[in-house]
N, C-alpha and C positions, 0 to 999 in steps of 0.2 A: 822419260819422257815421253813414254810411247803408253804412259798412262790413262792419259785425259782422252784418250783417241775412243773408250769407249764415248767416254761425256760427251763427244763434240755429235758424236753419228747420235746419243739418244736425242742429245737436243735438234739439229736437224730436223729427224722425224717430226716430233714436236711441232715445230714452226712448218711443217710444212704440211702437217694433219690440222693447225689451225691456220695456216692457208686454204686451203680444200672449205672449212668448215664458215666459214667465211665467205665465200667466192659462192658457196652453193644455199645460198642466201636469198637468192634472185624468187620474187614471185612467180607463180604459175601461173598460165592465163587460167580464167574464171570458169566453169560451169555454168551455164542458166539453170535458174532455180525458178515454174511455172507457179507463179503466185497469184490469187483471185481480192478480188476487191478489199475487204475487207485487210490484207496487207498493206493497200494504199491507203485505206483508210487509220489506220492506226500509225501509218510512218508519219504522215500530216498530221496529226489531230495531238501526236505525243510526241512530238519533235522533238530533239536531244534536244540534252543543254549544254553538256560537258566536251559535245563537238558541233561541228560545222556541219552538217548534211548538203552534199552537195545532189538532188535529185534528180537526174538527167531522163526524158521521155526521146529513143532512139527507135530507129529500127533500120536494118541489113542494110534494107533496097531504100532508104533517104540516103542521096549524096551528102549535102551538107553535116548531114548525121555522122556519116563515117568520119569527113575530114577533121570532125572536132573531136573527134574521142581521143587522138594522142594527148589535147589539152588535162582532158579529162580524167585520161593516166595517171597525167604528169604530177596534177595537185592532190591526187591519192596519195600521193607519198609522205603527202605532212600531216603527221600523225596526231594535227589538229583537227582535221580535213574525214570526211563519211564519205566518198563517192559510190552513190547507190544509179545503174545504169535500167531505167525502165524499159524491155527491151517491147514496143508495140508489135514484133512479125506474127504470124499465125504460130499456133501452138501446136501444130501438125511439121513446123517447121526445126523446129529445138536442135531434134537430133542432127540433120541431113543440113542444116542449114546455119541455124546459130551460131551452137559451139564450137565448127569447123572454121566461123568466123571470128569465134573469137580470140582460139590456137594460131590461126594464119596471122592475127595482128597482135598478140599477146598482147589480148587487153586482160590484164589483172584484178580491175573495181568488180564492186560486188556487181549481179548483173542477174537479174530475174527480169520474167519475160510475165505481161500482165495478159493474164485469161479472163478476159471479161468483154463481150459484145457487145456491153451495154454503153457506148462509152458520152452518148449523150448523157447518163446521168453518174459517170464518172469526172469528167471533164472538169465541171464549177467545183466539183469538189479542191483544185489542184489552184483555179483562178477564176473567179467568177469570167472575167472578161475572153479567155482563153477559147479561141474558134480551134484546137484539136489540132492545128498544123506544126509539124514538128520542123527540124530542131526542139524542144522547150524545156526549163531549166528549174527548178526551184532551188533556192538556196533560200535554209534555217536553221537559226539556233534557238531552242527557247522557243518565245513568243513571238519573235523578231523572223521576216519570212518578206524574201521578194520572188516575184514572176519575173522571168526572162522567156518571149518567144523570139528568140533570135538565135543564130548559132555565135558561138568564140572562137575567136583566137586564146593561143595560152596566157599569152599577154593581158587580155581582158578579161580571162575567167580569175586570174590572179588577182586583177584589183578587185574586182566583183568577191571574192572569197573573202580577201585582205579587209574588208566591211566588216566583216561577220567575227573578224578573230579582236 
């Protein structure tokens, strides 16, 4: 009767290991990568065709931008969506401000900081009518693109992304 006890212990141990592995799949907060204009140009000129790309322009000093970030993190959990947060913070603030902000707020979406002081040259690439005010979002998939110069609630963002799915 006690012969089954070692098997129960093994099964229990394997079950605990499986539970621990599943619970450890939570994503770590992002670390900012500094990029130049060519990254943005390529992103806009060669959009993905297999995923909806949600490109949000934001900064840590922009309150409406910060308030809408949880909506972008939530939509990034969809495997058919790729969220790219383009920070417009100053490049010298990456280590002391931007990355700690991402950690504190558990921002798991991809974050790039655009290091290009010539905004008047790259803003029209995103949208000809954009005045540079943030938050701003470009949603694209293949040749379909929509630009939004407004902040989003989670519901509003999900509705717009669903138009591309």
